C-alpha positions in Angstrom: 106.9 172.4 25.3 104.2 172.9 22.8 102.4 170.7 25.2 103.5 172.6 28.5 102.4 175.4 27.1 99.2 174.0 25.8 98.7 172.8 29.4 99.5 176.1 30.6 97.5 178.2 28.8 93.9 175.8 29.5 94.8 176.0 32.9 94.7 179.7 32.6 91.1 179.4 30.8 89.7 176.6 32.9 90.7 179.1 36.8 89.1 182.4 34.5 85.9 180.2 33.7 85.3 179.3 36.9 85.5 183.0 39.2 82.6 184.1 40.5 81.8 187.5 39.0 79.1 189.9 40.9 77.9 193.1 40.2 78.5 195.6 42.7 76.8 198.0 44.5 74.8 199.9 46.7 72.6 202.6 47.0 69.4 204.1 48.3 65.8 203.2 47.1 65.0 200.0 45.8 67.0 198.9 43.2 71.8 199.4 42.8 73.3 198.7 39.7 77.1 198.4 38.9 79.7 197.1 37.3 80.6 193.6 37.7 83.4 192.2 39.8 85.3 189.4 40.9 84.8 187.4 43.7 87.8 187.1 46.1 89.1 184.0 47.6 86.4 182.7 50.5 83.2 184.5 47.9 81.5 182.1 46.6 78.5 183.5 46.3 76.6 186.9 45.6 74.1 188.4 47.8 71.5 191.4 47.4 71.1 193.2 51.0 67.6 195.1 50.9 67.6 197.6 54.8 64.5 199.5 55.4 64.8 202.2 58.3 61.7 203.7 59.8 62.5 207.4 61.1 59.1 209.3 62.8 57.1 207.5 59.6 59.6 208.4 56.9 61.2 205.2 55.5 65.0 205.1 54.3 65.6 202.0 52.1 69.0 200.8 51.2 70.2 197.8 48.6 73.4 196.4 48.5 74.7 193.8 46.1 78.5 192.3 46.0 80.1 188.9 46.7 79.6 187.2 50.3 81.2 184.2 51.2 77.7 181.3 51.6 78.3 181.0 55.1 76.0 184.2 54.8 72.8 182.3 52.9 72.2 181.3 56.1 71.4 184.8 57.8 67.7 185.0 58.6 65.9 188.4 58.7 65.9 191.1 60.9 63.6 193.4 62.6 64.5 195.5 65.5 62.8 198.3 67.1 64.9 201.3 69.3 61.8 204.1 69.9 61.1 206.8 69.0 59.7 206.4 65.6 62.7 204.3 64.8 63.2 200.7 63.9 65.0 198.6 60.7 64.7 195.7 58.9 66.7 193.8 56.7 67.1 190.2 54.4 69.3 189.1 52.4 69.1 186.8 49.3 72.0 185.1 48.2 72.7 183.8 44.1 74.8 183.6 41.5 74.7 184.6 37.4 71.9 185.9 35.8 69.3 184.4 38.9 70.5 187.4 40.5 68.8 189.3 37.8 65.8 188.2 39.0 65.8 189.4 42.5 63.6 192.0 43.5 65.3 193.7 46.9 62.0 195.0 48.2 60.0 191.7 48.0 62.6 190.3 50.8 60.9 191.8 53.2 57.1 191.2 52.0 56.7 188.8 54.8 58.8 190.9 57.6 55.5 192.8 57.8 54.9 194.1 62.2 51.6 193.7 64.4 51.5 197.7 65.2 49.5 196.7 68.3 51.3 196.1 72.0 51.9 193.3 73.1 52.3 193.6 76.7 56.3 193.5 76.7 58.3 196.3 77.3 62.1 197.0 76.0 64.4 200.1 77.3 65.3 201.7 74.3 68.4 204.0 72.6 69.9 204.9 69.9 73.7 206.7 70.6 77.0 207.9 69.4 78.7 209.3 72.2 78.5 205.7 74.2 76.3 206.3 77.2 72.5 207.1 76.2 69.5 207.5 78.7 67.6 204.4 77.2 63.1 205.4 77.8 61.0 202.1 78.0 59.6 201.0 74.9 55.9 198.5 74.2 57.2 196.2 71.2 54.5 195.5 69.1 53.6 191.9 67.0 55.3 189.4 67.5 58.5 191.3 69.2 58.5 189.8 72.9 62.5 190.0 73.6 65.2 193.0 74.7 68.2 194.0 72.7 71.3 195.4 73.5 73.7 196.1 71.0 77.4 198.2 71.6 79.7 198.6 67.9 82.5 200.2 67.6 82.8 202.7 64.1 85.7 205.0 62.6 84.6 208.4 61.8 86.8 211.4 60.7 90.1 209.4 62.1 88.3 209.1 65.7 87.3 205.7 67.3 82.8 205.4 68.0 81.0 203.7 70.5 77.4 203.3 68.9 74.8 201.2 71.5 71.6 200.5 69.8 68.9 198.8 72.8 65.4 198.5 71.9 62.6 194.7 71.3 63.3 192.6 68.3 61.9 189.0 67.8 63.0 186.0 68.3 64.7 185.0 64.7 66.7 187.6 65.3 67.4 187.4 69.2 68.3 183.3 68.2 71.0 185.3 65.4 72.4 187.3 68.0 73.2 184.6 70.3 74.7 182.5 67.7 76.8 185.2 66.7 75.6 186.3 63.9 76.1 189.8 62.9 72.8 191.8 64.5 73.3 194.5 62.3 74.7 195.4 59.0 78.1 196.3 60.0 80.4 198.2 57.8 84.0 198.8 57.0 86.0 199.8 60.3 82.9 198.8 62.1 82.6 196.2 64.5 80.0 194.8 66.6 82.1 194.6 70.3 79.1 193.2 72.6 75.4 191.9 71.6 73.6 190.4 73.8 69.2 189.6 73.7 67.0 188.5 76.5 65.2 186.0 77.3 66.7 184.5 75.0 65.3 181.1 73.1 67.3 178.6 73.2 68.6 177.3 77.3 71.8 177.1 78.5 72.8 180.9 77.4 75.2 183.4 79.1 76.1 186.9 77.7 79.3 187.4 76.2 81.2 189.7 74.7 81.1 189.8 70.3 84.4 189.9 68.0 82.0 189.6 64.8 83.7 189.7 61.6 82.7 192.4 59.5 80.9 192.6 56.7 81.8 195.4 54.8 80.8 197.8 52.2 76.9 198.4 53.3 75.4 201.8 54.6 73.3 200.9 58.4 75.9 203.6 60.1 75.2 205.9 57.4 71.3 206.5 58.4 71.3 209.7 59.6 69.8 208.9 62.7 
């Protein structure tokens, strides 16, 4: 009986010792601090996400930290220009333990600076919460040589709203979008219904509706556009 009890206690200690804990927080600015949270099954890494949006020349930065499945670690940096002075850049880094404290969120975007010079490419651009929008043509800049079109659905104030985004993007964002990776940082109660990007970096692409997994807890849809 004592042997069985010792074995049971050892198993509990072993389980607790192997559980992953991550700092969990979300805030506007260049960093955030929060409580340590025990990750659930399937979340095997900690993640730090940095988002920067530019609205009419004004920069809004957001940091999110928490637990995540490790497949999200392969998501490349995103860059999207929506026109009329609006753009979005995101990047993330996976980590565990003390290594997470060494991450400086703004540095995650340091390699994403886009040349502001127009490159001759134009894309339809718009951003709307009403499900419809009249697109204007926007001049793409630097390496932005692809056009994207995203329809997402969000529940707000008890009602579902269709959100449309169109504009210019870079090759890595376009490729990730066409592989089914979320083109935007999604919030709880939000799904991406359809996402397409043209021209596709790979051959043989056919656009289709995408029901992508939710990346909950992030603040993209709270940006006051």
